[in-house]
N, C-alpha and C positions, 0 to 999 in steps of 0.2 A: 651732593653735598649737603651738608647738615647746617642748620641755622647757625651754629657756632662758627663753622668753617667760614662762612660768608661774613662775620662779624670781626673785622680785624682789630677792633678796639675791646674785644673780649679780655675780662680779665681772669686769670688762671690763678688757683691759691693751691698751696700744699696742703696735703691733710694729716693731722696729727692723731694719735690715740690718747687714752685717758692718761697715760703717763706722760705726755707731752713729746712722745717719741715719734719722730717723723714716720710717716708711712710711704708707701710706694704709690700711693693715689692722689689724685687732684682733683679738682671741681671748678666748675665755672661760676663766677659770681653771679648770683641771682637763682642760680639753681636750687633746689632742694638739698639740704645735708642730709646725708645717710647716717641712721642711728649709729651712736659710738665713735662719731668724727668731729674734728673740731679744727679750728682754723686760727691764724695768727694775726692779731691786730697790734698796732703800736699808737702810743701818744706820746709827743715831745712837748714839755713844758719848759720853755724859755723865759728866764728872768732877768731883768737888768740890776744895776747897782742900786737903784732906787727902791729895790724891794717891790717891783712891779712884775707882773706876768704878761707876756706879749699873748693877746688873744685875738682871734680870728671870727669874722662873720661868715657862716655857712651861707653860699647862695640861694636864693629863694626857690631854685628848682632842684636843689638835692633832694634825695629820696629820704635820707634820715635827718631829722632835726633842720628843716629847711628854716632859713632866716633866723637862726638862733648863732648866739655867741658861742664860742668853744675854746679849749685849750689850743695851745700855739699850733699844733698840727697833728693830725692822724689819720689812719686809714690802715687797710688791710695790707699785709705781706703778701707778694705775689711769688707764684711758684719759682723756685731756685734762690730767691733772695733770703738772706739771714735776718733776724729781727734789726740788726743796726742798719743794714743796707736798706732796709724798708724804710726805716726812720730817717735816714737822710735822704731818700729819694722824696718822700712825703713832704718833708720841710722844704725842700727845694722846690716841689711842683706848686705847693700850697701859697708858700712867703717867697719864693726867690732867694731864700737863705742857705748857704752852704754851711754845713755843720759836719764835724769829723767825731764818729761814733766808733771807729774801729776797734779802739783798744777800751771802750766803756761797756759796761754791763748795764741793763735796765736799774733803776733805781728800785723800781717796784714791778711785781707780775701780779696780776689778779686774773683769777680765774673766772670766767663767766659761762653762762649755760652752753654757748656753742663754740668756745675757744679760750684762748689766752690773749691778755693785754698786756704788753710790755710799754711801760712808762719810763721815759727818758727825761732827766732834768739837765737842762744846759743853762750856765749862766755867760751871758753875753750881751753888748750892747747891740743894738739895731735901729737905724733911724727909720721911722715909719713911712717917710716920704720916699725912701729908695726900695721898699718892699715890692715885689712883683704882684701887687695887688691893685685892682681886682683881676681876676683871672677866672678860668672854667669852674674852680671850686670855691673860691673864697669872694666874697665882695668887700671886704673891708677889715682893717686890723687897727689895734691900738694897744697902749701899754694900760694895765688896770690894777689896781691894788686889791688885795684880800677883800676888803670892805666894797669895794666896787662890784666885784664878782658875786659876793653874797647877795648884794642888793640885785642884781641881775638874775641871780637863780630865784629869790623871792619874787620878783616880778615876771617870771618865766619868760625871760629874754636869753637866759643861758642855757646851755643844754643842763639837766636836772641831774647834775652829778651829787653825790652825798658832799655836804659842807666840809665834813671830816674829811675827805679825800683832798679837797682843795687846800685845807688846812695844813695836811700833811705833807703836800707838794712844797708848800711854802717852807714848813719847817725841815724838809730834807734838802733844800738848796745845796747845802754845802758838804753834806755826808750822806754815806751809806748807812744802812742798817737801823735797826728798831731801838737801839740803844743809843741815847744821847751822850755824846762825849763833850768834856767841858772844853 
């Protein structure tokens, strides 16, 4: 029995090619990625009617960006999942919120060195006191304005996203596309 067969909690990722076509290959999270293979991650940015983004604080024991504030939800899409299904699952796991993205495309898809990052924008209210936080991945959550997020980026308490990306998320709350509609 391999070490992966012993670990019931292993996370399996589908692999894509450079054209974002699904291959027939998978990999176990944490294993070294083979050359010219890519995986899919998602982020969900949730906004309320007060023009605030719901942000989460990653637990102190997370491998990436421990104890840092981050966009509402995010993570890797697991084998067999669609981008939408992964975004819905991660939002439920990290915040305890049910969102329906079945008929929604990502607002943005950003290519990074080892994959593709689909970003969904959701407009909805949520009572901080009713979120399923803290949990295995998230230690806290709160609503924040763009200026508060910028300050946290400057203070290095927020994941070091480009401020222009944060601005774009706020700007794209109500529409798709690069062209601003009146």
